CHARMM-style PDB file with segment names, atoms N, HN, CA, C and O in Angstrom:
ATOM      1  N   MET     1      -9.655  -2.279 -55.250  1.00  0.00      PROA
ATOM      2  CA  MET     1      -7.948  -1.382 -54.231  1.00  0.00      PROA
ATOM      3  C   MET     1      -8.620  -2.963 -53.873  1.00  0.00      PROA
ATOM      4  O   MET     1      -9.661  -3.610 -53.991  1.00  0.00      PROA
ATOM      5  N   GLY     2      -6.704  -3.096 -53.161  1.00  0.00      PROA
ATOM      6  HN  GLY     2      -5.858  -2.571 -53.065  1.00  0.00      PROA
ATOM      7  CA  GLY     2      -6.530  -4.156 -52.220  1.00  0.00      PROA
ATOM      8  C   GLY     2      -6.548  -4.122 -51.221  1.00  0.00      PROA
ATOM      9  O   GLY     2      -6.354  -3.110 -50.547  1.00  0.00      PROA
ATOM     10  N   LYS     3      -6.830  -5.427 -50.739  1.00  0.00      PROA
ATOM     11  HN  LYS     3      -6.987  -6.249 -51.286  1.00  0.00      PROA
ATOM     12  CA  LYS     3      -7.347  -5.292 -48.959  1.00  0.00      PROA
ATOM     13  C   LYS     3      -6.183  -4.564 -48.079  1.00  0.00      PROA
ATOM     14  O   LYS     3      -6.503  -3.970 -47.049  1.00  0.00      PROA
ATOM     15  N   ASN     4      -5.184  -4.608 -48.394  1.00  0.00      PROA
ATOM     16  HN  ASN     4      -4.924  -5.091 -49.231  1.00  0.00      PROA
ATOM     17  CA  ASN     4      -4.476  -4.158 -47.566  1.00  0.00      PROA
ATOM     18  C   ASN     4      -4.470  -2.280 -47.732  1.00  0.00      PROA
ATOM     19  O   ASN     4      -4.548  -1.528 -46.761  1.00  0.00      PROA
ATOM     20  N   LYS     5      -4.376  -1.891 -48.960  1.00  0.00      PROA
ATOM     21  HN  LYS     5      -4.312  -2.502 -49.749  1.00  0.00      PROA
ATOM     22  CA  LYS     5      -4.912  -0.789 -49.027  1.00  0.00      PROA
ATOM     23  C   LYS     5      -5.873  -0.012 -48.652  1.00  0.00      PROA
ATOM     24  O   LYS     5      -5.932   1.216 -48.588  1.00  0.00      PROA
ATOM     25  N   GLN     6      -6.822  -1.040 -48.344  1.00  0.00      PROA
ATOM     26  HN  GLN     6      -6.774  -2.037 -48.395  1.00  0.00      PROA
ATOM     27  CA  GLN     6      -7.741  -0.450 -47.975  1.00  0.00      PROA
ATOM     28  C   GLN     6      -8.107  -0.237 -46.401  1.00  0.00      PROA
ATOM     29  O   GLN     6      -8.783   0.623 -45.838  1.00  0.00      PROA
ATOM     30  N   LEU     7      -7.402  -1.346 -45.928  1.00  0.00      PROA
ATOM     31  HN  LEU     7      -6.852  -2.045 -46.386  1.00  0.00      PROA
ATOM     32  CA  LEU     7      -6.823  -1.627 -44.108  1.00  0.00      PROA
ATOM     33  C   LEU     7      -5.964   0.383 -43.872  1.00  0.00      PROA
ATOM     34  O   LEU     7      -6.169   1.351 -43.139  1.00  0.00      PROA
ATOM     35  N   ARG     8      -4.716  -0.088 -45.380  1.00  0.00      PROA
ATOM     36  HN  ARG     8      -4.550  -0.874 -45.975  1.00  0.00      PROA
ATOM     37  CA  ARG     8      -4.008   1.444 -44.355  1.00  0.00      PROA
ATOM     38  C   ARG     8      -4.939   2.777 -44.976  1.00  0.00      PROA
ATOM     39  O   ARG     8      -4.553   3.918 -44.724  1.00  0.00      PROA
ATOM     40  N   ALA     9      -5.947   2.595 -45.643  1.00  0.00      PROA
ATOM     41  HN  ALA     9      -6.260   1.667 -45.848  1.00  0.00      PROA
ATOM     42  CA  ALA     9      -6.422   3.973 -45.952  1.00  0.00      PROA
ATOM     43  C   ALA     9      -7.716   4.124 -44.564  1.00  0.00      PROA
ATOM     44  O   ALA     9      -8.169   5.172 -44.101  1.00  0.00      PROA
ATOM     45  N   ARG    10      -8.002   2.924 -44.229  1.00  0.00      PROA
ATOM     46  HN  ARG    10      -7.634   2.073 -44.605  1.00  0.00      PROA
ATOM     47  CA  ARG    10      -8.932   2.790 -43.052  1.00  0.00      PROA
ATOM     48  C   ARG    10      -8.238   3.530 -41.633  1.00  0.00      PROA
ATOM     49  O   ARG    10      -8.788   4.475 -41.067  1.00  0.00      PROA
ATOM     50  N   LEU    11      -7.166   3.029 -41.256  1.00  0.00      PROA
ATOM     51  HN  LEU    11      -6.719   2.261 -41.716  1.00  0.00      PROA
ATOM     52  CA  LEU    11      -6.127   3.414 -40.256  1.00  0.00      PROA
ATOM     53  C   LEU    11      -5.656   4.753 -40.519  1.00  0.00      PROA
ATOM     54  O   LEU    11      -5.163   5.494 -39.668  1.00  0.00      PROA
ATOM     55  N   GLU    12      -5.812   4.998 -41.606  1.00  0.00      PROA
ATOM     56  HN  GLU    12      -6.212   4.397 -42.297  1.00  0.00      PROA
ATOM     57  CA  GLU    12      -5.193   6.894 -41.793  1.00  0.00      PROA
ATOM     58  C   GLU    12      -6.212   7.255 -41.621  1.00  0.00      PROA
ATOM     59  O   GLU    12      -6.070   8.191 -40.834  1.00  0.00      PROA
ATOM     60  N   GLY    13      -7.644   7.097 -41.926  1.00  0.00      PROA
ATOM     61  HN  GLY    13      -7.759   6.336 -42.565  1.00  0.00      PROA
ATOM     62  CA  GLY    13      -9.262   7.815 -41.355  1.00  0.00      PROA
ATOM     63  C   GLY    13      -9.008   7.929 -39.720  1.00  0.00      PROA
ATOM     64  O   GLY    13      -8.741   8.968 -39.115  1.00  0.00      PROA
ATOM     65  N   LEU    14      -9.143   6.725 -39.211  1.00  0.00      PROA
ATOM     66  HN  LEU    14      -9.360   5.882 -39.703  1.00  0.00      PROA
ATOM     67  CA  LEU    14      -9.470   6.797 -37.698  1.00  0.00      PROA
ATOM     68  C   LEU    14      -7.621   7.765 -37.079  1.00  0.00      PROA
ATOM     69  O   LEU    14      -7.458   8.379 -36.024  1.00  0.00      PROA
ATOM     70  N   ARG    15      -6.827   7.590 -37.933  1.00  0.00      PROA
ATOM     71  HN  ARG    15      -6.960   7.091 -38.790  1.00  0.00      PROA
ATOM     72  CA  ARG    15      -5.771   8.645 -37.208  1.00  0.00      PROA
ATOM     73  C   ARG    15      -6.410   9.775 -37.093  1.00  0.00      PROA
ATOM     74  O   ARG    15      -6.926  10.325 -36.120  1.00  0.00      PROA
ATOM     75  N   GLU    16      -6.275  10.208 -38.762  1.00  0.00      PROA
ATOM     76  HN  GLU    16      -5.856   9.760 -39.552  1.00  0.00      PROA
ATOM     77  CA  GLU    16      -6.762  11.563 -38.529  1.00  0.00      PROA
ATOM     78  C   GLU    16      -8.038  11.867 -37.489  1.00  0.00      PROA
ATOM     79  O   GLU    16      -8.109  13.052 -37.163  1.00  0.00      PROA
ATOM     80  N   MET    17      -8.884  11.136 -37.012  1.00  0.00      PROA
ATOM     81  HN  MET    17      -8.825  10.173 -37.276  1.00  0.00      PROA
ATOM     82  CA  MET    17     -10.510  11.311 -36.553  1.00  0.00      PROA
ATOM     83  C   MET    17     -10.244  11.171 -34.854  1.00  0.00      PROA
ATOM     84  O   MET    17     -11.117  11.628 -34.116  1.00  0.00      PROA
ATOM     85  N   ILE    18      -9.165  10.607 -34.321  1.00  0.00      PROA
ATOM     86  HN  ILE    18      -8.456  10.236 -34.920  1.00  0.00      PROA
ATOM     87  CA  ILE    18      -8.526  10.703 -33.221  1.00  0.00      PROA
ATOM     88  C   ILE    18      -7.560  12.242 -33.106  1.00  0.00      PROA
ATOM     89  O   ILE    18      -7.423  12.988 -32.136  1.00  0.00      PROA
ATOM     90  N   ARG    19      -7.121  12.319 -34.179  1.00  0.00      PROA
ATOM     91  HN  ARG    19      -7.232  11.713 -34.966  1.00  0.00      PROA
ATOM     92  CA  ARG    19      -6.168  14.020 -34.057  1.00  0.00      PROA
ATOM     93  C   ARG    19      -7.077  14.822 -34.209  1.00  0.00      PROA
ATOM     94  O   ARG    19      -6.711  15.858 -33.654  1.00  0.00      PROA
ATOM     95  N   LEU    20      -8.366  14.992 -34.776  1.00  0.00      PROA
ATOM     96  HN  LEU    20      -8.663  14.150 -35.227  1.00  0.00      PROA
ATOM     97  CA  LEU    20      -9.641  15.537 -34.749  1.00  0.00      PROA
ATOM     98  C   LEU    20     -10.303  16.135 -33.434  1.00  0.00      PROA
ATOM     99  O   LEU    20     -10.670  17.259 -33.092  1.00  0.00      PROA
ATOM    100  N   HSD    21     -10.290  14.961 -32.893  1.00  0.00      PROA
ATOM    101  HN  HSD    21      -9.992  14.048 -33.172  1.00  0.00      PROA
ATOM    102  CA  HSD    21     -10.839  14.567 -31.716  1.00  0.00      PROA
ATOM    103  C   HSD    21     -10.022  15.368 -30.304  1.00  0.00      PROA
ATOM    104  O   HSD    21     -10.483  15.978 -29.340  1.00  0.00      PROA
ATOM    105  N   GLN    22      -8.291  14.951 -30.821  1.00  0.00      PROA
ATOM    106  HN  GLN    22      -7.917  14.455 -31.604  1.00  0.00      PROA
ATOM    107  CA  GLN    22      -8.081  15.342 -29.476  1.00  0.00      PROA
ATOM    108  C   GLN    22      -7.443  16.875 -29.050  1.00  0.00      PROA
ATOM    109  O   GLN    22      -6.847  17.461 -28.146  1.00  0.00      PROA
ATOM    110  N   LYS    23      -8.017  17.056 -30.369  1.00  0.00      PROA
ATOM    111  HN  LYS    23      -8.501  16.580 -31.103  1.00  0.00      PROA
ATOM    112  CA  LYS    23      -7.982  18.527 -30.801  1.00  0.00      PROA
ATOM    113  C   LYS    23      -9.448  19.423 -29.848  1.00  0.00      PROA
ATOM    114  O   LYS    23      -9.472  20.365 -29.056  1.00  0.00      PROA
ATOM    115  N   LYS    24     -10.483  18.549 -30.435  1.00  0.00      PROA
ATOM    116  HN  LYS    24     -10.464  17.784 -31.079  1.00  0.00      PROA
ATOM    117  CA  LYS    24     -11.297  19.830 -29.468  1.00  0.00      PROA
ATOM    118  C   LYS    24     -11.573  19.057 -27.963  1.00  0.00      PROA
ATOM    119  O   LYS    24     -12.437  19.519 -27.218  1.00  0.00      PROA
ATOM    120  N   VAL    25     -10.810  17.892 -27.579  1.00  0.00      PROA
ATOM    121  HN  VAL    25     -10.108  17.516 -28.184  1.00  0.00      PROA
ATOM    122  CA  VAL    25     -11.026  17.938 -25.909  1.00  0.00      PROA
ATOM    123  C   VAL    25     -10.225  18.845 -25.808  1.00  0.00      PROA
ATOM    124  O   VAL    25     -10.639  19.872 -25.270  1.00  0.00      PROA
ATOM    125  N   GLU    26      -8.966  18.808 -26.228  1.00  0.00      PROA
ATOM    126  HN  GLU    26      -8.630  17.974 -26.666  1.00  0.00      PROA
ATOM    127  CA  GLU    26      -8.041  20.336 -25.499  1.00  0.00      PROA
ATOM    128  C   GLU    26      -8.894  21.539 -25.850  1.00  0.00      PROA
ATOM    129  O   GLU    26      -9.073  22.433 -25.023  1.00  0.00      PROA
ATOM    130  N   ALA    27      -9.326  21.568 -26.842  1.00  0.00      PROA
ATOM    131  HN  ALA    27      -9.181  20.841 -27.514  1.00  0.00      PROA
ATOM    132  CA  ALA    27      -9.924  23.381 -27.080  1.00  0.00      PROA
ATOM    133  C   ALA    27     -11.272  23.076 -26.241  1.00  0.00      PROA
ATOM    134  O   ALA    27     -11.858  24.156 -26.323  1.00  0.00      PROA
ATOM    135  N   GLU    28     -11.904  22.413 -25.656  1.00  0.00      PROA
ATOM    136  HN  GLU    28     -11.428  21.536 -25.590  1.00  0.00      PROA
ATOM    137  CA  GLU    28     -13.133  22.431 -24.459  1.00  0.00      PROA
ATOM    138  C   GLU    28     -12.271  22.106 -23.164  1.00  0.00      PROA
ATOM    139  O   GLU    28     -13.032  22.205 -22.200  1.00  0.00      PROA
ATOM    140  N   LEU    29     -11.345  21.855 -22.866  1.00  0.00      PROA
ATOM    141  HN  LEU    29     -10.728  21.775 -23.648  1.00  0.00      PROA
ATOM    142  CA  LEU    29     -10.696  21.737 -21.623  1.00  0.00      PROA
ATOM    143  C   LEU    29      -9.987  23.302 -21.515  1.00  0.00      PROA
ATOM    144  O   LEU    29      -9.365  23.574 -20.488  1.00  0.00      PROA
ATOM    145  N   SER    30     -10.081  24.102 -22.382  1.00  0.00      PROA
ATOM    146  HN  SER    30     -10.586  23.881 -23.216  1.00  0.00      PROA
ATOM    147  CA  SER    30      -9.311  26.008 -22.477  1.00  0.00      PROA
ATOM    148  C   SER    30     -10.314  26.275 -22.162  1.00  0.00      PROA
ATOM    149  O   SER    30     -10.384  27.496 -22.299  1.00  0.00      PROA
ATOM    150  N   ARG    31     -11.318  25.867 -21.757  1.00  0.00      PROA
ATOM    151  HN  ARG    31     -11.261  24.875 -21.646  1.00  0.00      PROA
ATOM    152  CA  ARG    31     -12.591  27.040 -21.627  1.00  0.00      PROA
ATOM    153  C   ARG    31     -12.781  27.322 -20.348  1.00  0.00      PROA
ATOM    154  O   ARG    31     -12.046  26.718 -19.567  1.00  0.00      PROA
ATOM    155  N   LEU    32     -13.734  28.238 -19.801  1.00  0.00      PROA
ATOM    156  HN  LEU    32     -14.331  28.729 -20.435  1.00  0.00      PROA
ATOM    157  CA  LEU    32     -14.172  28.676 -18.392  1.00  0.00      PROA
ATOM    158  C   LEU    32     -14.326  27.463 -17.945  1.00  0.00      PROA
ATOM    159  O   LEU    32     -13.694  26.767 -17.150  1.00  0.00      PROA
ATOM    160  N   SER    33     -15.797  27.232 -18.939  1.00  0.00      PROA
ATOM    161  HN  SER    33     -16.310  27.797 -19.585  1.00  0.00      PROA
ATOM    162  CA  SER    33     -16.681  26.307 -18.316  1.00  0.00      PROA
ATOM    163  C   SER    33     -17.238  24.889 -19.370  1.00  0.00      PROA
ATOM    164  O   SER    33     -18.189  24.731 -20.136  1.00  0.00      PROA
ATOM    165  N   PRO    34     -15.475  23.576 -18.683  1.00  0.00      PROA
ATOM    166  CA  PRO    34     -15.820  22.792 -20.353  1.00  0.00      PROA
ATOM    167  C   PRO    34     -16.935  22.146 -19.572  1.00  0.00      PROA
ATOM    168  O   PRO    34     -17.387  22.218 -18.430  1.00  0.00      PROA
ATOM    169  N   ASP    35     -17.260  21.273 -21.035  1.00  0.00      PROA
ATOM    170  HN  ASP    35     -16.893  21.215 -21.963  1.00  0.00      PROA
ATOM    171  CA  ASP    35     -18.777  20.453 -20.856  1.00  0.00      PROA
ATOM    172  C   ASP    35     -18.164  19.113 -20.616  1.00  0.00      PROA
ATOM    173  O   ASP    35     -17.691  18.468 -21.552  1.00  0.00      PROA
ATOM    174  N   GLU    36     -18.158  18.563 -19.056  1.00  0.00      PROA
ATOM    175  HN  GLU    36     -18.542  19.088 -18.296  1.00  0.00      PROA
ATOM    176  CA  GLU    36     -17.055  17.083 -18.658  1.00  0.00      PROA
ATOM    177  C   GLU    36     -17.969  16.290 -20.131  1.00  0.00      PROA
ATOM    178  O   GLU    36     -17.414  15.898 -21.157  1.00  0.00      PROA
ATOM    179  N   GLY    37     -19.441  16.225 -19.838  1.00  0.00      PROA
ATOM    180  HN  GLY    37     -19.892  16.543 -19.004  1.00  0.00      PROA
ATOM    181  CA  GLY    37     -20.109  14.997 -20.446  1.00  0.00      PROA
ATOM    182  C   GLY    37     -19.811  15.125 -22.220  1.00  0.00      PROA
ATOM    183  O   GLY    37     -19.629  13.994 -22.670  1.00  0.00      PROA
ATOM    184  N   LEU    38     -19.752  15.844 -22.937  1.00  0.00      PROA
ATOM    185  HN  LEU    38     -19.900  16.763 -22.571  1.00  0.00      PROA
ATOM    186  CA  LEU    38     -18.776  16.010 -23.936  1.00  0.00      PROA
ATOM    187  C   LEU    38     -17.536  15.208 -24.205  1.00  0.00      PROA
ATOM    188  O   LEU    38     -17.268  14.250 -24.931  1.00  0.00      PROA
ATOM    189  N   ILE    39     -16.891  15.940 -23.369  1.00  0.00      PROA
ATOM    190  HN  ILE    39     -17.108  16.719 -22.780  1.00  0.00      PROA
ATOM    191  CA  ILE    39     -15.048  15.550 -23.260  1.00  0.00      PROA
ATOM    192  C   ILE    39     -14.832  14.163 -22.901  1.00  0.00      PROA
ATOM    193  O   ILE    39     -13.817  13.527 -23.186  1.00  0.00      PROA
ATOM    194  N   ARG    40     -15.968  13.664 -22.178  1.00  0.00      PROA
ATOM    195  HN  ARG    40     -16.793  14.180 -21.946  1.00  0.00      PROA
ATOM    196  CA  ARG    40     -15.817  12.281 -21.660  1.00  0.00      PROA
ATOM    197  C   ARG    40     -16.673  11.364 -23.254  1.00  0.00      PROA
ATOM    198  O   ARG    40     -16.528  10.180 -23.556  1.00  0.00      PROA
ATOM    199  N   HSD    41     -17.155  11.966 -23.675  1.00  0.00      PROA
ATOM    200  HN  HSD    41     -17.273  12.928 -23.429  1.00  0.00      PROA
ATOM    201  CA  HSD    41     -17.889  10.689 -24.942  1.00  0.00      PROA
ATOM    202  C   HSD    41     -16.995  11.288 -25.894  1.00  0.00      PROA
ATOM    203  O   HSD    41     -17.413  10.916 -26.991  1.00  0.00      PROA
ATOM    204  N   TRP    42     -15.778  12.171 -26.092  1.00  0.00      PROA
ATOM    205  HN  TRP    42     -15.439  12.474 -25.202  1.00  0.00      PROA
ATOM    206  CA  TRP    42     -15.103  12.212 -27.520  1.00  0.00      PROA
ATOM    207  C   TRP    42     -14.208  11.463 -26.869  1.00  0.00      PROA
ATOM    208  O   TRP    42     -13.832  10.603 -27.665  1.00  0.00      PROA
ATOM    209  N   LYS    43     -13.565  11.311 -25.642  1.00  0.00      PROA
ATOM    210  HN  LYS    43     -13.870  12.010 -24.995  1.00  0.00      PROA
ATOM    211  CA  LYS    43     -12.444  10.135 -24.690  1.00  0.00      PROA
ATOM    212  C   LYS    43     -12.679   9.067 -25.366  1.00  0.00      PROA
ATOM    213  O   LYS    43     -11.770   8.645 -26.081  1.00  0.00      PROA
ATOM    214  N   ILE    44     -14.114   8.262 -25.313  1.00  0.00      PROA
ATOM    215  HN  ILE    44     -14.853   8.604 -24.732  1.00  0.00      PROA
ATOM    216  CA  ILE    44     -14.434   7.266 -25.189  1.00  0.00      PROA
ATOM    217  C   ILE    44     -14.388   6.926 -27.094  1.00  0.00      PROA
ATOM    218  O   ILE    44     -13.789   6.134 -27.822  1.00  0.00      PROA
ATOM    219  N   GLU    45     -15.147   7.770 -27.237  1.00  0.00      PROA
ATOM    220  HN  GLU    45     -15.634   8.414 -26.646  1.00  0.00      PROA
ATOM    221  CA  GLU    45     -14.705   7.366 -29.615  1.00  0.00      PROA
ATOM    222  C   GLU    45     -13.173   7.128 -29.503  1.00  0.00      PROA
ATOM    223  O   GLU    45     -12.711   6.048 -29.872  1.00  0.00      PROA
ATOM    224  N   ILE    46     -11.969   8.602 -28.752  1.00  0.00      PROA
ATOM    225  HN  ILE    46     -12.344   9.478 -28.452  1.00  0.00      PROA
ATOM    226  CA  ILE    46     -10.958   7.968 -29.468  1.00  0.00      PROA
ATOM    227  C   ILE    46     -10.357   6.705 -28.762  1.00  0.00      PROA
ATOM    228  O   ILE    46      -9.460   6.132 -29.380  1.00  0.00      PROA
ATOM    229  N   ALA    47     -10.721   6.214 -27.588  1.00  0.00      PROA
ATOM    230  HN  ALA    47     -11.450   6.679 -27.086  1.00  0.00      PROA
ATOM    231  CA  ALA    47     -10.413   4.689 -26.920  1.00  0.00      PROA
ATOM    232  C   ALA    47     -10.482   3.943 -28.066  1.00  0.00      PROA
ATOM    233  O   ALA    47      -9.503   3.495 -28.663  1.00  0.00      PROA
ATOM    234  N   ALA    48     -12.243   3.731 -28.546  1.00  0.00      PROA
ATOM    235  HN  ALA    48     -13.038   4.095 -28.061  1.00  0.00      PROA
ATOM    236  CA  ALA    48     -12.313   2.899 -28.980  1.00  0.00      PROA
ATOM    237  C   ALA    48     -11.764   2.978 -31.090  1.00  0.00      PROA
ATOM    238  O   ALA    48     -11.832   2.058 -31.905  1.00  0.00      PROA
ATOM    239  N   TRP    49     -11.380   4.130 -31.264  1.00  0.00      PROA
ATOM    240  HN  TRP    49     -11.324   4.878 -30.602  1.00  0.00      PROA
ATOM    241  CA  TRP    49     -10.768   3.872 -32.375  1.00  0.00      PROA
ATOM    242  C   TRP    49      -9.346   3.702 -31.993  1.00  0.00      PROA
ATOM    243  O   TRP    49      -8.644   3.694 -33.005  1.00  0.00      PROA
ATOM    244  N   LYS    50      -8.700   3.570 -30.950  1.00  0.00      PROA
ATOM    245  HN  LYS    50      -9.270   3.576 -30.128  1.00  0.00      PROA
ATOM    246  CA  LYS    50      -7.373   3.395 -31.316  1.00  0.00      PROA
ATOM    247  C   LYS    50      -7.071   2.125 -30.748  1.00  0.00      PROA
ATOM    248  O   LYS    50      -6.024   1.607 -30.358  1.00  0.00      PROA
ATOM    249  N   ARG    51      -8.242   1.764 -30.801  1.00  0.00      PROA
ATOM    250  HN  ARG    51      -9.092   2.185 -31.117  1.00  0.00      PROA
ATOM    251  CA  ARG    51      -8.558  -0.137 -30.354  1.00  0.00      PROA
ATOM    252  C   ARG    51      -8.309  -0.601 -31.749  1.00  0.00      PROA
ATOM    253  O   ARG    51      -7.420  -1.432 -31.936  1.00  0.00      PROA
ATOM    254  N   THR    52      -9.164  -0.044 -32.961  1.00  0.00      PROA
ATOM    255  HN  THR    52      -9.886   0.631 -32.810  1.00  0.00      PROA
ATOM    256  CA  THR    52      -9.465  -0.563 -33.871  1.00  0.00      PROA
ATOM    257  C   THR    52      -8.430   0.092 -34.666  1.00  0.00      PROA
ATOM    258  O   THR    52      -8.234  -0.667 -35.615  1.00  0.00      PROA
ATOM    259  N   ALA    53      -7.730   1.024 -34.762  1.00  0.00      PROA
ATOM    260  HN  ALA    53      -7.889   1.641 -33.992  1.00  0.00      PROA
ATOM    261  CA  ALA    53      -6.413   1.099 -35.008  1.00  0.00      PROA
ATOM    262  C   ALA    53      -5.441   0.148 -34.792  1.00  0.00      PROA
ATOM    263  O   ALA    53      -4.861  -0.398 -35.732  1.00  0.00      PROA
ATOM    264  N   GLU    54      -5.186  -0.127 -33.502  1.00  0.00      PROA
ATOM    265  HN  GLU    54      -5.657   0.316 -32.739  1.00  0.00      PROA
ATOM    266  CA  GLU    54      -4.297  -1.127 -32.793  1.00  0.00      PROA
ATOM    267  C   GLU    54      -4.493  -2.560 -33.610  1.00  0.00      PROA
ATOM    268  O   GLU    54      -3.544  -3.299 -33.874  1.00  0.00      PROA
ATOM    269  N   ASN    55      -6.088  -2.881 -34.024  1.00  0.00      PROA
ATOM    270  HN  ASN    55      -6.859  -2.282 -33.809  1.00  0.00      PROA
ATOM    271  CA  ASN    55      -6.575  -4.449 -34.659  1.00  0.00      PROA
ATOM    272  C   ASN    55      -5.725  -4.282 -35.954  1.00  0.00      PROA
ATOM    273  O   ASN    55      -4.793  -5.072 -36.102  1.00  0.00      PROA
ATOM    274  N   ILE    56      -5.925  -3.434 -36.807  1.00  0.00      PROA
ATOM    275  HN  ILE    56      -6.682  -2.792 -36.687  1.00  0.00      PROA
ATOM    276  CA  ILE    56      -5.905  -2.762 -38.289  1.00  0.00      PROA
ATOM    277  C   ILE    56      -4.569  -3.001 -38.536  1.00  0.00      PROA
ATOM    278  O   ILE    56      -4.276  -3.302 -39.693  1.00  0.00      PROA
ATOM    279  N   GLU    57      -3.533  -2.923 -37.559  1.00  0.00      PROA
ATOM    280  HN  GLU    57      -3.771  -2.678 -36.619  1.00  0.00      PROA
ATOM    281  CA  GLU    57      -2.229  -2.662 -37.750  1.00  0.00      PROA
ATOM    282  C   GLU    57      -1.611  -3.715 -37.454  1.00  0.00      PROA
ATOM    283  O   GLU    57      -0.465  -3.804 -37.897  1.00  0.00      PROA
ATOM    284  N   ARG    58      -2.286  -5.134 -36.409  1.00  0.00      PROA
ATOM    285  HN  ARG    58      -3.216  -5.062 -36.050  1.00  0.00      PROA
ATOM    286  CA  ARG    58      -1.817  -6.578 -36.173  1.00  0.00      PROA
ATOM    287  C   ARG    58      -2.393  -7.331 -37.493  1.00  0.00      PROA
ATOM    288  O   ARG    58      -1.954  -8.438 -37.802  1.00  0.00      PROA
ATOM    289  N   ARG    59      -3.178  -6.821 -38.089  1.00  0.00      PROA
ATOM    290  HN  ARG    59      -3.535  -5.921 -37.838  1.00  0.00      PROA
ATOM    291  CA  ARG    59      -3.589  -7.551 -39.851  1.00  0.00      PROA
ATOM    292  C   ARG    59      -3.034  -7.210 -40.351  1.00  0.00      PROA
ATOM    293  O   ARG    59      -3.025  -7.862 -41.395  1.00  0.00      PROA
ATOM    294  N   LEU    60      -2.164  -6.206 -40.393  1.00  0.00      PROA
ATOM    295  HN  LEU    60      -2.171  -5.676 -39.545  1.00  0.00      PROA
ATOM    296  CA  LEU    60      -1.636  -5.808 -41.687  1.00  0.00      PROA
ATOM    297  C   LEU    60       0.204  -6.612 -41.556  1.00  0.00      PROA
ATOM    298  O   LEU    60       0.741  -7.122 -42.539  1.00  0.00      PROA
ATOM    299  N   LYS    61       0.826  -6.549 -40.275  1.00  0.00      PROA
ATOM    300  HN  LYS    61       0.390  -6.135 -39.476  1.00  0.00      PROA
ATOM    301  CA  LYS    61       1.606  -6.951 -40.024  1.00  0.00      PROA
ATOM    302  C   LYS    61       1.532  -8.692 -39.970  1.00  0.00      PROA
ATOM    303  O   LYS    61       2.492  -9.436 -40.171  1.00  0.00      PROA
ATOM    304  N   LYS    62       0.175  -9.099 -39.656  1.00  0.00      PROA
ATOM    305  HN  LYS    62      -0.605  -8.495 -39.493  1.00  0.00      PROA
ATOM    306  CA  LYS    62       0.247 -10.410 -39.359  1.00  0.00      PROA
ATOM    307  C   LYS    62       0.034 -11.060 -41.547  1.00  0.00      PROA
ATOM    308  O   LYS    62       0.287 -12.211 -41.901  1.00  0.00      PROA
ATOM    309  N   GLY    63      -0.309 -10.265 -42.242  1.00  0.00      PROA
ATOM    310  HN  GLY    63      -0.514  -9.329 -41.955  1.00  0.00      PROA
ATOM    311  CA  GLY    63      -0.077 -10.425 -43.547  1.00  0.00      PROA
ATOM    312  C   GLY    63       1.298 -10.727 -44.194  1.00  0.00      PROA
ATOM    313  O   GLY    63       1.411 -11.419 -45.205  1.00  0.00      PROA
ATOM    314  N   LYS    64       2.800  -9.902 -43.240  1.00  0.00      PROA
ATOM    315  HN  LYS    64       2.709  -9.340 -42.418  1.00  0.00      PROA
ATOM    316  CA  LYS    64       3.875  -9.640 -43.967  1.00  0.00      PROA
ATOM    317  C   LYS    64       4.320 -11.193 -43.454  1.00  0.00      PROA
ATOM    318  O   LYS    64       4.043 -11.761 -42.397  1.00  0.00      PROA
ATOM    319  N   HSD    65       5.138 -11.672 -44.641  1.00  0.00      PROA
ATOM    320  HN  HSD    65       5.364 -11.211 -45.500  1.00  0.00      PROA
ATOM    321  CA  HSD    65       6.511 -13.248 -44.013  1.00  0.00      PROA
ATOM    322  C   HSD    65       7.209 -12.272 -43.662  1.00  0.00      PROA
ATOM    323  O   HSD    65       7.557 -11.187 -44.128  1.00  0.00      PROA
ATOM    324  N   HSD    66       7.436 -13.237 -42.172  1.00  0.00      PROA
ATOM    325  HN  HSD    66       7.153 -14.118 -41.794  1.00  0.00      PROA
ATOM    326  CA  HSD    66       9.001 -13.127 -41.461  1.00  0.00      PROA
ATOM    327  C   HSD    66       9.942 -14.399 -41.464  1.00  0.00      PROA
ATOM    328  O   HSD    66       9.610 -15.549 -41.177  1.00  0.00      PROA
ATOM    329  N   ASP    67      11.152 -13.956 -41.838  1.00  0.00      PROA
ATOM    330  HN  ASP    67      11.421 -13.021 -42.071  1.00  0.00      PROA
ATOM    331  CA  ASP    67      12.040 -15.356 -42.239  1.00  0.00      PROA
ATOM    332  C   ASP    67      12.776 -15.307 -40.787  1.00  0.00      PROA
ATOM    333  OT1 ASP    67      13.610 -16.162 -40.488  1.00  0.00      PROA
TER     334      ASP     67
END
């Protein structure tokens, strides 16, 4: 598998994890007594994955030749 294909697959995996964790946060917030520690943990993970996804997107764009 080529490097760009690996990066695109990793990027899609990160996006899926972000979506899943956002749903978990929403579900936890809808509870009568949400676990703030758990929500904070998931939000930290989401932020880290977003930074990683941004880095991967930059790497993919950097490889393209623009005239």
